[in-house]
C-alpha positions, 0 to 999 in steps of 0.5 A: 347496970351499975357503972362502978361495978364495970370499972376496974383498977385498970380502967382508972388508968384509962380515965387518966389517959382521957383526963390528960388528953382533955387537959392537953386540950384545955391548955392549948386553949390557954396558949400553954402549948408546952404543957399541952404537948407534955400531957399528950405524952403523959396520956401515953404512960396512962394508956400503957399502964392500963393495958399492962395493969389489966393483964397483970390483974386479969382484968381485961374486958369489953367495957375496958377496951371500949373505954380505952379507945374512947380515951385514946381517941381524945388523947392521940387524935383530938388533942394533937389536932387541937394543939396544932390548930391552936398553934398554927394560922389555919387554912382549908388545907390545915383544917382538912388534914386535921379533920382527915387524921381524926377520922382516921384515928377514929376508923382505926380504933373502930377497926381494932375494936372489932379485930380478933388479931393479936398484933395491930393492922395499921400504925397504933393511934398511941404513936401520935402521943410521941410523934406530936409532943416530939415535933412540938419540941422540935418546933421550939428550936425550928419554928419552920418545922410547924409548917410540915405538921399538916403533911405529917398529920395526913401521913399518920392518918393514913398509916393508921388506916393502912393494912400495915401489920405492927406487932405489939411492943410492950 
């Protein structure tokens, strides 16, 4: 099957989400943390737009749903985890919390992809695209707040895989 025939206009925004997440990782590697955090937030914009555009243009399809989840895993699990990994000294708890968080993000997305429900079960992974850039901004004024990120990663991981029912906001 020709991959180009599967792509829709909405999927281009999903690719924008993925590219934002990857660029966030690349920039964290170069110690450009502010830009990295900003690109995680930009990924939220692309993620919101891809769903809206798919709905408006009646382009919702299973391929797009899979693309969206793969992009979300990079932008809202791997990129925030890598940003923190780059910002902080590592120890076993930090590394374990980041691994736990990323695994919970993956599990949350897999559950969502097989769900038939209209709402969400567990906190949407996209919330991390707001939480961690906001925490980064806070760390600029209160550097000690970085010490609490591992706990927040664990908490967000638990909330993503929880059975809490969440309605769609947008």
